[in-house]
Structures are given as structure tokens and as C-alpha cells.
N, C-alpha and C positions, 0 to 999 in steps of 0.2 A: 627441471623445469621450477620444481620448489625451491632451487637457489635463486631463479631467474623472480618467482613471485617476494621471495624475503628481499632480495634489491631494488625490486620497485618501489614496496611499503614503504623503506625507507628514502626513496625517492619521492615518494609522496608526503611522508612527513615533513621533510625541509621543505617542499615547494610548501605546503600548507604553513607553514613557518615563515613564509617570505623568502626564502632563501633558495640558491640552486640544490639542485644535488650534491652533496658533499664529497668529493672527490677524496679516498682514504690515504693515498700516498703523494710524494712530491710531485708538482709539477715543475719540469724544465723546462729550458731551450737549447735546441742545440747551438753549435758551431754554424748551422746554416739558415738559422733564423726559425727551423723547425720544433712547434708547441708538444711537448710530452708531457704524457699525464699517465701516471703510476693508477691501475686499478684495481691491482690483486697484487698480491692479500686486502684483505678488507682487515682480516683481526687477527687473532693470535690462532683460533681455530683454522684459519685459512693455512699459516704457517705451519700448524702441527701438521696437518690430513696432506698438505703440499709441501711437504720441505723442501728448500730452496726453489721454489716454481715464483717467478713474480709475471704477469702481464701489464703492459702499458699500451695506451690508444695517442696515436701519431695524428696530430690535427693537419687538417690540409694548409697548404700556404697562405698566409694572409692573416689567421687566428693569434693572436698574441698572447702572452701568458696571462698579461694584466687584464685583457678584457676576454678570459676565458668563460667567464661567468655570460655573458654577454650571448656565449655561441650553444648554453645548452637550455633546452624545454623551449623551444622555439613555439609549441603550440601554446605554453602557458604565460607566455609574456604578451602576446597580442590582445591588445584593446579588446576588451568584450568577449571573449573565446571564450571564456567558464559558460557564459549564458546563450554562445551562437548554437542553430540547432547543428547536429552531428551530423557529418561528413558519412557518408554507409560504404566502406571498403570491404570489398570481397575478401576474404580468404582463401586461395584454394592452397588445400595442405599436403605435404608431402607423402607417399606411398612407405619412405622407405625405413624411417625414424619415427618412432608414436610422441614424441617430444616437438616434432618441428611446431606440426600445424597449430597447436595447442599455444604455445610461445611466440607463434608468428601473431596468432590473433591477441595475447596480451598487449605486446608491441604496439597494436596497431590502438588498443582500447587505452593505452594509458601514455605511449609517447606521441603519439599524433590524436589521440582526444576525439577517436571517431566510433563510430558503432559499428558492428563487425556483424557480416555474415560471414560464416566460418562452413565451408562446405569440407568434409569428411574424403579422403581419398579412396577410394575404391576397396583399397587395400586395407584400409582399415574401418572399416563398414562396422565390423562388429563392435567396436568402440566408439559408436555415437553416441550412446546411452551412457556410459560412463563418461565422454565430454561431458554432456549436458548435465548431468551431476556436480561434475567439479565444476561447472561455470556456473551451476542454479542460479545464483542471486543475480545473475547478468543475465540471464534468461530472462530472470521472472520479472527485472525491470527494464526489459525492454531492450538493452542496451546489446543484444548477442543473441544470436540465431544461430542454432548448431543444424546443419542438412547434409545431405547424402545423394548419390549418384556419380554418373557417369559422366564423360567428355561431354554428351549433348546438356547436360545438368549447366555443368563447367561454363559451357559456351553461351546457355541462356541467360545466364545471371550476369557474365561479365558483360553481354550487350543490352543488358535491362537498363532500363531510365534512370531509377532509382538507387542503381552502383554509380560511387560517383568516381572509384579508383579501384583498383585491382594489383592485387601482391600473391605470387603465387611461387611454390617449389616445385622445382621438375625438371623440362630438359630444355633445351634450348627449342627445339621443335615447337614443345604445347607455347611456349612464348611466343614464338613466330606466327604459330596458327592465331593466338588471340591477337596479336598486335595487328597483322598482316595480313590474314584469313589463310586459309587451308587450299590446298593443292594449287595449282599450275597459276589462278588468279593471286593467291597469294605470293607464290615466289616474285611473281611479276609487279603487285604491291612493293616487296620487300627491294626490288631492285631499284624501282624509283623514289624509294623516299616515302612511298604512299600511304597511310594508315589505315587502316580499316575500323579500330579502336581509336578514337581521339583520347580516350580519357588515361591520366596516370596510369602507368603500370611498373611497380617494382617486383624482380624478382632475386630468389637463389637459389642457380642455374649448376649445371655439372662442371668436372673440371678435371684435366689430366694432370693430376696432381703432382710436384716434383718432388723428389729425395734428395736434396744434395748430398754426396758424403766426403766432406772434408778429408785428404789423406793425413796421416799423423802416425804418431807413433805407439799403434794398438797392438793391446797383448792378447795373446788367447782369450780371455776373459770378457774385454772391449770386444772383439768379435762373435763371440755368441750372445753376449746383452744385445748389441746394435741387430743382430740378425734376425734375432727374436722381436726388437724393436720393430723392424720393417717389416717383416712376417704378420706381424698383426695388424700391422699399419692397412695388410690387404685382407688378412683372413677373417678380420671382424666385421660382423651383418655378414656375412659370407661375401665381402666386396661391395656390399650395397650401401658404400656410402661416397656422398660427392667429394667427399675427402680424404677415401684412400689411397695408398701409394698406390700411382700408375708408374711412371718414370723414373727408375732410380738412376741418378746422374753422378760417374766412378770418374778419378783421373786414372788415365791410360798407365800412365809411369807408377803408380803408387805401388810399393813391393808389395803391400797386403792386401790388394784387389781381389787377387784370385781366392786367397784364403777366406775373404769375404763372403765373396760368393759362394764357395764353397759351404760355409758356415749358413748364409742364407739355404742354400739347397736343402744342407739334413732337417732347417727347423721346419722346413715347407715336407718333407717327405716324412715327418714326423708327425704335422698338422693333421688331423683329422679332417676329411673333407664334410661340406655342407648342403643342406638344403639348397638348391636354386630356386628359389623361392620368387622372384623378383617376375616379373615378365619381359620375355625376349632375351633371355640368361642365356639360354642355350644357342641359340642364333647368334649373339652378339660372340661367344667362346668360339664356337663353329667357325665363323667368318675368320676370325683372331690364326685361330688353327689352319686353315685353311691358306692364309696369306704369307703365312709363317711358319713353313712342315718343318723348321729346324727347332721351335718350343717344346720348351722339357716341361712334360707334364708328373705333378705330384699328386700321390697318395692314389687309391686303392676306390673311384664315388661308387658308393651304391647307386641304386634306382633314383632319379629325381636329384643325383649330387651332381656336381663337376667338378675334374679334376683341379688344382693350383696350378696355375701356367705363370710360366718364366720366359719372355724373349731377351736371348742377353746380347751384349756386344751387336746392337743397333746402331748404324750408322749415322752418327749425328746430324752430317749434312746429306741425309737422306730427304731431299722436298717433297718427298710422295710420300713419305711415312705416316700411315696410319694409324698407327698408336702415339704417334706424336701430335696428331691433329683430333682424335676424336677419340672422345672416352669410350672406354668398354664397358663400366658398369656391372663387371659382374669379376668371374675369379681368376683374372688376368693381368699380370703387371711387367714391365720392360726392362732392361738397363741399359745403357747408353756411356763410353767411353769420352771422354774430352784430353785431349794431347794439348800439354802444358809443362812449362819449364822449371817451374816453383808452385807449390799450394797456393800464392797469393795470386798467380797468373790463374789457374783455375778455378779460384773463387770466381775473380772478373770474367771470366770467361763462360764460368756456370750462372751467374748472372744474366749477363747479353743471350746464351740460347735458353732459357728459361723463360724470359722477356720476348723471346722472337719468335721461338721454334714453337714453341706447347702452348695447347691452346687453354684458355680459360685464365683467370685471375684470382680465384679463391683463395687456395693457399697453397703457403711451400713451406717445406719442414729441412732444415740444415742441420748435418751432424758434425760436429769439430770436438776433438777432446782438446781438453786443456791446456796440455802441452803445446800443441800445434799454435794456440794463441802468445806462446812466451815468445816466439817469432813476432817482432813489432810490422813489418809488412804483412804478415797472415793475419793477425791482430784487424790491422788499419783496411784489410779487405775486404774482412768479414761486416767491419763498422760500416763501410760502402756498400757493401752489399743488401744490408739489412732496408736500408734508405733507398736502396735503387731498384729493388724486387718491386714488382707490380701484380700486388698482392693483396689481398684485403686481409689477410693473418699470414705473419712469418713465425716461424718459430723452431727455436735453438733446440736441439737434442729429444725433446717432445715432439708427438705427434700433434700435427696442429692442432685434432680435433679437440685438443684439450683446453684451447681457448672456448671453444663451443660450450666443453662439459661446465668450464667456471662459471659461466651465465655471465659475466661481468666485461666483457666486450665486445663491440657491436661487432656482427656478423652479417657478411656481403662480399660480394668484389670488391675489387678495386677502383675507384670511380673512373668512369670516363668513359664507358662503354655503349656508343650510340647504337638505337633500336636497332639497326641495321646488320649490327656484329656486336649480338648481345655478348656474345663467350657465357660469363660465370652469371650474369644478371644487371644490377643496378638497383641503387639502394641497400639500405641496412633493416636489422631486425635484432633481438635482443637490447643491447645500450642503455642499461637499465639508467649511467648516469645523465643519459639524453642529448647527449652531445651533437650539435647541429651540423658540424663540417666533420668529420673525424677520415682521415684517409688510410689507415692500415692500423691491426693490432698485431702487437711484437710479444710472444709467449717467451718464455727464457725459460732454462731447466739444467741440473746438473747434467752431466753427460752419463752416470749410470745413477738410476735415481734408488732410494733406498726407503721402504719396503718394495719390492717389485708393483709396477703399478696394476690395478687390478684387470686390465684388458689385456695382458701379455698372454699370449698362447699356453704357456707353461702355468697360469696360477693355478691352484689348487682351491682355493677357496672363495675364488670371483664372486661366485653368488652368494656366500656370504659378507662379504665385505659390501656390494652393493645395497643389500637388504638393509644391513647394520647404517651406511652412508645414506640410505633416504629414510632410515627412523631419526638419524641425526639432523635430517635439513627440515624433516620434517617437525620435530620437535625444538630444538638447538637444546635439549636437556643432555646435563654432564653424563646423564645415568646413563645415555646413549652410548656413549666413547668408550668406556670397556669391553665392550662386544663387537665394535669398529676395528679396536686396537687387536682385539684377537685373532680375528680372520684375516686382518690385513697382515700382521708378523706371520702366521701361519701359512703364506700363500707360495 
């Protein structure tokens, strides 16, 4: 959130000086004409703290390189917009990650220039006073109001005549209840394409997030590292993330597939279980176990905890496979293997599988060894994959959640989901460079990061890293860097 605030401050300073938000990296045009703007790293500090990591925003077709500025900060370009009365946007905050609601509110305030009514999720209701204090200057001036309550409060506010539009983070079912109505009537409205709420509704919803493991010459250290990388994508926040790893896509003919899965099992077996604190988790996990008696369970869950669950070797052609079509949103993930005569053909088939068989369009992660890219066919297939994957964020070698953490890229689903089949949602948040027509964000990272990322399961000083990183982002003082380096290098 602090990064988000800092980047928005820089954007507002540019706008006050009469220019669009300055993009820190090069703006290029791909051979197919699509414009790409690099937005991370922004400065030397980013390069130091995230070595080798880059992030870029791909624009929708039709945006030209030399007219990119005309596709930034639409709310500030409209004639008289500075004096126009603000529309009221209702932000229904997510309950799983504390930064979601505040960052969504910031986006509506400064990217859209709306007044914001921010309803805190019931799971975060104890933080309501903290959010009010953090946003105190906006509250005092009438730009923002922070409220709390359950679903009935959200429904009342969404339908209120003074609320002009709605943004929510949650499930597709919540979206459908708001847009089409609840129960049988809502289902009939959805089937008929008849909206119960005519207001604009944007949303960031769930995803059956794939992790595509590109076959390559992985050594024992690579297998151990990437097994922890993937396990951490599930276990972070006890699995209650919309970008948690849900389906691992491997190559059946890869000689290291079984070694990778064995390394993943060892990592899960060593991972402490965590409280299943999000409502409905036990039921969702139980339904998976009932439908997949072959599922492997790891850990010794205490009361209120769930085991880590891996369902391996799912049939990729199974049309009725629930783990492909519904986000478990708990401590469960799956693996499926695709047949392919080569690594390049595997990448092509993995793209089709993710686009056509898996539910959601929020984010996808690809793991690819640098030596695999020495093969021109594989390198070309990977380049096409990044372009063809219909996801709002495509990450290479780092978990896609890192794009969220940079706060530099737009966060949301791939554009084009109709309301009747909303999947991962519609619209964008974060987006501090105020792009009007982003299509996707692409994050690239080294195959093995150094130092160890603090979200990794085995990181010994993650708490110290996170506190030091917060101090750095809050002050940008060089005096905060030694503590950050000390904790990061000891992890």
C-alpha cells in the first residue's frame, strides 16, 4: 500500500505539471504492433531490492507507441473534470488480504477522481478504525467514508440511488448476486442477460491459477528451489489468495517430472499447517477430498487447521473436472500432465489448456530454465505464449502475486469477460501510471532468485524483512536499508 501511495503521488505530481504520468522504462512496439511499456524497476532501489525483476504493461491493440500519452489519465483529460461533481463509487473490500480494500479505494479516488464509500469486509471489521485513521485527511474533507457491515449492508449500498458505480473484490457468486440478483430470480436474470443493477460494476474475482512447468535441464538444486517456489504459492496466507497456485501443468514426457513432484511432496510435508480461517474452507476442502479419494494429504493439522492437499495426475481431457472449473480457495491444488513431442509443443499445448480448460483470467505463472531458451523453437514458443495467454498478469519464474506486490502494474482480469460469464472480473485497480487501455501485465524474473524471496516457506527472517521493507517504503531513507539487507541475506 505504501508503494501504491508513493507511485500515485508521483503520477499526481506529473499531472500537476501538465504532463501524463512518466513511464520509467522504455516504450516499445512488438512485431505484431502491440505497444509495451516497462514500468518496473522505477529506480535504483527497485533494482537493488528486486534484482533481475522487470514488469511491463501491454496495451490493447490500437494503442500506438507515439500516442500512448493520449491513453493515460482519462479522468484528468476530460474538459472541466476538475470542477465536475464527483461520482460516488462503492468499494466492497476483499476479506483475505488487508491491502486490497484500501488500494481499491485509492484507485477510485485518484485514477477515476470519484468520491468513495469503502465498506470494509466483515473479516477485517476490527481494522475499520485503522483504515479511517490512515485515510483521515480524505474522510475529514468528505472524499471518503469508511463503513462496515455484512452482505445486507453491501446490497443496500450497491442499490442506493446516490451510489453511481460499484467495485468489489470477492467471488463470482457475490458479483452475480449484486448484478443479477439472488436466488432463482438472479439465475434466471443471468441466463436472460437481464441485469437487476444497471450501474457499472467492476470486480476482481477468483482464478484457477495455473503454474506451467516448462521441461528443461533442471538439476537437484533447481528442483528443490522450484518445489519450494510452487509450494509457497499455495501455502502463503493458508491458501486464501485469488492468485494461489491451483493447477500445476507439467510435461508428461519430461524426465524430471516425477523428481519435481517428489520434491514438491517433501516441501509440503515439511510445511506447518495453518489455521483455516476463511469461512467455508473446511467444506471446500472436504468436497475435494470426497471427489478425489486419491488426493494426498500433508502435515498434521491441529484443531482448526487443514492439511495441504495435492491431487496429482488429473486427466487434462476430463470435461467435468471440478478442480479445473472452480477455485478451491483453501489448502488444495492439483497437477496435470500434457503429452507433447517437444518442449516447444508442450508450451503451445499448455497455452491452449490454460485458455480453454481452466476457469478464470486473472494470472498465470510459467517456470522456465534459462538453458531451455537456448533452443530457438522453445524461446519462440515462450514468446508466443506470453502474447497468447488470456490472463491479466503473466509471470515468468516468480509467483504472479509479485506483480501485485510491486503496485506498479494494473491488477485485474484479462479484458472482455461478459457480465453473464464474469470469471475473474472486469476492470483494473492499482495502475499508478493511469493507463486507459491496458491488456495485461508481464513480470519476468531470474529462474532462481538471490537472495531468497521472503514469501518462501523456509525463509528464516521473513518477519524482519517485511518490517524493514515497510520502514523503507514509508521513509525512503537510506538509513532503513542496512536492516533490510541484514534480514534479507540471513533468510
